[in-house]
C-alpha positions as CSV (number, residue, x, y, z in Angstrom):
1,X,102.7,67.0,100.4
2,X,103.6,70.7,100.4
3,X,106.6,71.7,102.3
4,X,106.9,75.0,104.3
5,X,109.1,76.5,101.6
6,X,106.5,75.7,98.9
7,X,103.7,77.4,100.9
8,X,105.9,80.4,101.6
9,X,106.7,80.7,97.9
10,X,103.1,80.6,97.0
11,X,102.2,83.3,99.5
12,X,105.0,85.5,98.3
13,X,104.2,85.0,94.7
14,X,100.5,86.0,95.3
15,X,101.7,89.1,97.1
16,X,104.1,90.0,94.3
17,X,101.4,89.6,91.6
18,X,99.1,91.8,93.7
19,X,101.7,94.5,94.0
20,X,102.5,94.5,90.3
21,X,98.8,94.7,89.4
22,X,98.1,97.5,91.8
23,X,100.9,99.7,90.7
24,X,100.0,102.6,88.4
25,X,101.2,102.6,84.9
26,X,104.0,105.0,83.9
27,X,102.4,105.6,80.5
28,X,99.0,107.1,79.8
29,X,96.6,104.7,78.1
30,X,95.7,107.3,75.5
31,X,99.4,107.8,74.6
32,X,99.8,104.0,74.1
33,X,97.1,103.9,71.5
34,X,97.9,107.2,69.7
35,X,101.7,106.6,69.6
36,X,102.4,109.9,71.3
37,X,104.8,110.0,74.2
38,X,104.6,112.8,76.7
39,X,108.0,113.7,78.1
40,X,106.6,116.2,80.6
41,X,106.7,114.0,83.6
42,X,109.2,111.4,82.5
43,X,112.0,112.6,84.9
44,X,109.7,113.2,87.9
45,X,110.8,111.3,91.1
46,X,108.4,108.8,92.7
47,X,106.9,110.1,95.9
48,X,104.5,109.0,98.5
49,X,102.5,105.9,97.7
50,X,104.2,105.3,94.3
51,X,107.6,105.2,96.1
52,X,106.2,102.8,98.7
53,X,104.8,100.5,96.0
54,X,108.0,100.5,94.0
55,X,110.1,99.6,97.1
56,X,107.6,97.0,98.2
57,X,107.6,95.4,94.8
58,X,111.4,95.4,94.7
59,X,111.7,93.9,98.2
60,X,109.1,91.2,97.5
61,X,110.7,90.2,94.2
62,X,114.1,89.8,95.9
63,X,112.4,87.8,98.6
64,X,110.7,85.6,95.9
65,X,114.0,84.9,94.2
66,X,115.7,84.1,97.5
67,X,112.9,81.7,98.5
68,X,112.9,80.1,95.0
69,X,116.7,79.4,95.3
70,X,116.1,78.1,98.8
71,X,113.4,75.7,97.6
72,X,115.7,74.2,95.0
73,X,118.3,73.2,97.7
């Protein structure tokens, strides 16, 4: 029988997987296959939706770790 903590961990893990999959890649797919690396936008700050997704992923991952530790107790 699943406990409340286990169900919560499953829900948070599905949300975390979804956030990681939805995030845009930092590298261009063409550069990955050609071996070239464009440095033009490498130091650009995240803004708008990218910043929100980055913070949401970080928050969800910390929550996932905390719930996983709580489930072991």
